[in-house]
N, C-alpha and C positions, 0 to 999 in steps of 0.2 A: 318202619311204617307210618306212625303217627309224626318223627322228627322230619321237620323242613316239609313237612305239605301241608293238604288241606284242614289235613283233619289236629293239624296245631290252632287254627283259628277255630274250631270248635269249642273248646273250655270257655273263653271271654263271650263271645256269643252264648252260649248257654246264661252265662251269671248273667247279661244283661236283658237275655228273653226272660228270664224267670222275676227279674227284678220289677221290670215293667209290668207283669201278669201279676204277680202276686203281691206285688209292692212289698216284698218282706227284701229288703239290701241284704241282711247280717249273711239270712240262709243263703240266697241268693248266689252272693259271692262265694259261701262256702260251698257250694255246689260247685261252680267251677271250679274253685282249686282243687276240690277233689278229685273231681276228672281231670283236670291237669296230672296232677299227682298219679292217678293210674295208667295214664300215656306215659308218661315217664318212666314209670316204674314196669311197663310191662303188666299190667293188674298183678303185679306179684305183691299179696297184702304185709308183710311187712318193709318192700320196698317203697310199698306207697305210703308208708305211714311214715317210715325215714323220711322219703323224700319233703314229703309234705312239710314236714318242722323245719327241717333244714334248710330247704327255701325260703320258709317264713322266716326263720332266723337271719340269714342271709342278705333276706331282702328289706327288712327293714332299714329308713333310713332318723335312726336314734338323733341326730340334730334337730330333724325336722319335728319330731315327736316333742322333743323337747322345748322347742321354741313356741308350739301349740300350746303347751302345758304353761308355758311363761304367759302366753299370750291370754289365756282365761283367766290367767289368776288376774292379769293386768285389766281385762273384764268384768269379771267379779270385784273388784279392789273398786274399778269406778262406779259401778252399779251400788254400793253397800254406803259409799261414802256418801250417794247421794251427789255426787256428780254429772252422770246420767242424765238423771231427774231434772237438776235444776238448768243443762246445757238444752234437755227437752224443753225445759218453760223457757228458758232466755231464747231461743230458735224460734216457738208459736210464736214469739210475741214480735217476728221480723220477715218469717217464712210461715206466711198466714193462708197458702193457698196448696193444691196438691201437686198443681204443676210446678211452684217454687221448689215444695221437697225432693220432685222428683230431679229437677235440672241441678239442685245441690247435691243428692247423690251425685248423680252424674258426673261434677264438675268436679267433684272431692275425688271419686276414684277416677278419671282421668290424671289428679296429679300426682296420685301417690303412683309411682310408675317403676318404681326400681325392683319389686317384686311381688308375683300374684299371692303369695301368702299371705304376706304383709298387706296388700290390699284388701283383699276378702275380710281379712278378718278386723284392723282397725275401720273402714267403711261402714261392716255393720254395727260394731258395737258404738262407734260417730252419731251414725246415721239415725241408728233404728227407733230411738226418742222420737224425732222430728217424723218419719215416717211413720208412727203408730199413732201420732198426735191428730197425722194428714188422714188417717185409716184409708192407709195404704197397704195393700194384704202382705204377708211376709211372703209368697210366692212372687211376687214384683220387685219387692227389695230386692231379692236372691238374684233375682234376673240379671237386676241392673249393676250389682258387685259384679256378677259373674262377667258378664259384658264390657268391663269396664276394668278387670283383672290382665287376665290370658290378651288379649284383643287391643288391649294399649300395651301390653309392656311387651307384647310382637313389634311392634312400630315407634318404641322406644330404644335411641340408640345407649343410652346409658340405664342398663336394668341388668339382672341376670337372664333372663333371655336372650340378647343379643351377646353376653358371654359366651352362653349356651350355644349360641349357631357360630360363633365363632371358632368355637373349637372343634366342630364338625366338618370344618374347612379344611381340605388336604392342605399340606405346607408349599406342595408342590404347584395348586391353581392358577391360575394365568391372571387373580386379585386377591386381595388379602381378604381375610376372613370381613373384618370390619365394612371395608368399600363394599364388599357383596351384601352383605347387611343393609348398608346405608342406601344403595340404587334398587332393592327388596322392597323397602317403606312405601314407594307411593304404587307400587304393584299389587300389594298386600290386600286386596280388593275386598274379603272376607272380611280381614279387622277395619278394616276403615268403613265398610258398609255396615258393620253392625253398632260402631260408636255412633256414625252417622243415624239409624234405624235408632236406637236409645232415644235420641234428642228427640228427632221428629216424633215419635211416639210419645213422650213427654208431651209434647209444644203441644200438640194435636189432639190426647187426649182418648187417643184409639187405641182399641182393645178386643180381640177377639179369641174366638178356643175355650180352652177351658181356664186360660188367665183372666178373661172376662164375666166368669165365675167366680174365682177367686175377688177380685175388686168390688165387685155386687156384694157379695158376702163380706165383704171389707166396710163397707158403708153405711152397712146396719150390724157393726160391730167385733165382726168375726172375722178376725186378721190372720187365723190360721186354716179355717176352712173345715179344716181332718184335724181339730187338737190333740185332742187323745196321742194320736201317733206322734206329735210333733219332741221334736230336739227340748222345745222349749215346755217346762211344765212346773207348777207351782212348790214343788220337790226340789227341782236343778238349780229354781232362780235364789237370789241373795233376800232375806225376809229383810225387816225390819231397818229401813233405810236409816240413813244420820237424816238431822235435820239439820245439819250444820255445813253439808256438802255447797260448794259454790260451781261455777262455770268453769273456775281455774283447775278444777280439781279431777276434771276432765282434759280439758287442752291442753295443760301442760304436761300432764305425762303421756301425751300423744305426740307432743312435740321433743319431748326427750329421746322418746323412741324411735321417730324419725332421726333426729340427728344422731346419736349414738350409733343407730344402725348402719347408715349411709355412711360416719364417720368412720366406720368399723371397715365396711366395706371399700374406701379408700385406704385405709392402712393395710389392708391384707393385700389389696394390690398392689401397693407399692413395695412391701415386704416380700412377693413374688416377680420382683423386676421392674415393676414398670415405674415408666419414666414420666407421666403425664395421666391427668385424670380419666381421662376416658379410657387409658391402656390399663389403670388401675381399677375402675369397674368390669374390663375385661376381662382381668386374670385374679380377682378377689375371690374370698370365702365365705359366699355370699349366705350360705347356711349357719357358719360358727358366730357370723358378724350379726345375725337376727339373731340367736343368741345371746349375743351379749349385751346389744341394743334391750333385749327383753329382762336380762336381769340388773343391768342397770335402771331401767325404768321402775321394776320391784323396788328396787333398795331407796332409787328418788321419791317412790309413792309414801314408803314410812317415815321419810321427812320432813314431808308434805303432810300426808294424816294426821301421825300422833302427835307433833308439840301444838298442833292447834287443836286436839283432841274431837275432830270429825270423826276417828275412829280410837277405841280403844286397843288395847295390844291386844287381848284375846280375839277380838271381832276382827282385826285385821290379822287373826293368823287363822281363823276361820275362813275368813276367807277365799285365802290363800288353798285349801282343800277343795272350798266350795268351784274354783275355776277347775279345779284340777278335772273334779268331779262333771264340769260345763261341758268338756272338750275328748271325755270318754267316750260317747258315739261317733265321733269326729274319727278319731286316732281308732277304732274297731272297726270302721271301715278302710281306713287309709291302709291298715296293715294287710288287711283281705284284699286288699285290689292293691297292693306292693307286690304280694304273693300270685296273684295271676299274673301281675307283670314276667317276674321271675320263672312262672311256669313256662310261660309263654318263651323265653329265652330260652329257655333247654329244649323248648320242643320246636326251636330254629324260626319262629313267626320269620325272622330278619329274612332266611336263605327264600321261605317259601315267596316275599315279598319281591325277592330281588330276581327268582324266577321267574314270578306275574309278571312285572315290568318287562325282560328282558327278553319275554317272547311275545308280548303285547303291545310294546312301544315303538313306534317309528319317528325315522326325523319327518316331523309336519307338523303344522300349523296345530293340530289338534293335543301335541304334549303337554303343555301346560295343564290344561282340564282334565287328561286323564290321569298328570302328576296329582295335581286338586283333589279328583276320585278317589286315586287310592288313596294317599296323606289322608281324605276323610275315614274312611274303610278303616288305615289302620290305628289311628288314633282314637277311633272309637271303640275298635275290637281291644288296643290297649289300654284306654286311656290312659296314655301319655303322647301331650305333644314333643317333648326333647327326646323319647324313646326312637319316634319319627323321623325327626330330623334326624338325627343319626344313621338313621337307614336307607332314607330317601336322600339326603342331602349329597352327599358323595355320589351318588348311582349318578343325579342329574349332573353334577359338575363333569362327569366325565363323560355324559353324553354331549355334551356341548362344547368343553374347553377350548378345543382345538381349531371349532368349525363358527359359531356365534355365539360371542357375547352377549347379546341384546337378549337371544332367546334364553339362555341358560339365566341369567338374571327374575327373566319372566316365570322360567318353570321353578327355579327355585323359589322365590317370590308363593307360587301354587304349591308345591309341598309346606312352607311355611304358612299358608292360608288356611289351607285341609288341617294339615295338624292341626290347629287352634278348632278349629270347625269341631273335629272327631273327637278333640278331647272336652271342648263346649256343649257338647249333645250327648255325653258317655256317660252315662252313671253311674261308674265306676273311676272317675276323674275324679283327682287327686283337688283340683282346681273344683269343680263343683260341688266336691264332697264339702273345700273350705269355704264356698258361697253360701251353702248352705248353712253349715253352720255360723257363720257372720252373721246372716240373717235371723237363725232360730227359726227358720224357717223345715218345715216335712222335708227329707230329701226327694222321693218318690214325686209328690207335687213342686218341689223346684224343678224337677228333673223335665215330668211331663209338659209342664207349662212354659219351659223356655226353649223344649224340644221343636215346638209348635210357631217360635217365631225364629230360632236359627235355622231349621230347614227352608224357609222361604229367600232368608240371607245368601243359605248357601245354594240356591237356584236361578239366582240374581248372578250370583259370584262366578259360578259356570259359562254362564254365558258372558260373562266379562272376561272370561278366560280365552275363550273362543275368540270375543271379537281381540283381546289383547294378541293372542299368536298368528292373526289377519295382520294387525295395523301396528302390532309393536308400539306403542303409542298409549302411554296411561291413563292421559288427561280424556282422550277421546273415552277408553272402555268404562274408565270410573267414573266419569259424567254422564254413559249411557246408563250403565248400573244403577246410579244412584237414579237418576229420571222412573228408569222400570224400574226401582223398587217403590218409589214414591205410588207409581202406578197402581202398583198389586194392595199393596197397605189400603189406599183410599177403594178398590175395588170390594176387598175382603171389607173393609167396612161400611162400605154402603151394601152389600149382601147380609151380612150382619144385622143392619138395621131394617133391613126386609122383614128377617126373620123374627126378631124380637114383635114386628107389629101383627103378622101371622101368628 
């Protein structure tokens, strides 16, 4: 009754609905997990218990958990050493405007394109002091981090996301996975328009909806708006900062983390049989490479801080524990989100989607926008872009491989864009959770503010995919979509100002 039917999507929808209504993400996710376990076990009490904890154990990605712990340690050490404060003081002397801080954060997010997890937490830890000094709300920081994580990775040929997409393309496809990925980049309207929106909003200073409330409060000194529920609290932050911290105490560890992680990705790629750098990234073990980079960075920070007495040994070790504690909320949410995804796999959400696609999609100009909408729904419900790729990319390739390669590229692009969009607005998405953690922002605050911006971009992208289906031209569809997006933002800003006057 529940397997492979519309019932399979009820648990994630319940979790998402409860999270948005109650603003209690832990209980909401657990409710979705529990309902999924009840469905899988046929409401048998012991089988439900066994299914819940077995699925949880099987769904946890230990490599990602370890990397998050290590990155939490790096962030705590940067803060305790005074490196973050020193960087904030240095940057504030050069970045003296809110616009400059927003653009600098966006630029750094676009530069770190290798992996979205790496992006979320690194950009947050580096730019948080700068955005705080310029009175930018944590919700706005989380939006920029999230909007320059997955949307950038999905259009970067050398990234863990490109490698994932490559792996989902059947071997007998008419073009290689890498060729297909390259061809989809100019048609990935949601990713391109999201990055454009972040830059446009930063330059113009336009804010609306709930984000405008957060930004007004930030201008008055309240960066959190609902500080008591925030990830950051006085207990969770390292106290007694070192007075000996310098800018290099933040910059050098970040450089070491980037070089060691990217180097490990290339190395593991060659170990897997790659013959060039591009193939190496496509075949790398990204999670183990990130762990390697994290370990190397923590060791390097010991050699950087201890001999100079920036930190004493006892303070260094206590910072490691504080870094672990800093990541506990994010890890807890991730564990529940992964478990919910595991329940969805057992309930055969993919079969339901395949049936839905097969019954409703026909060879027409509307297939790209149909695939875009289905990918959004699946990505939003499951909280995973990669799982959405795995389900829908092979279906689209089968539909067009022998008939129309241009439409195949456009439709695959729509799937990738929709998956990123669904992931972007989902409260149970790992990258959304990581962005909240990176900005040290209340998770529901981040979701509720970002969703209003993202849905506008999604609606414009849907129009763009209709145009793409008709014209098969990325230039025309992207140009019209960008103009439409600017027009909508200007209209919303005008209406928002009129309401403020009233």
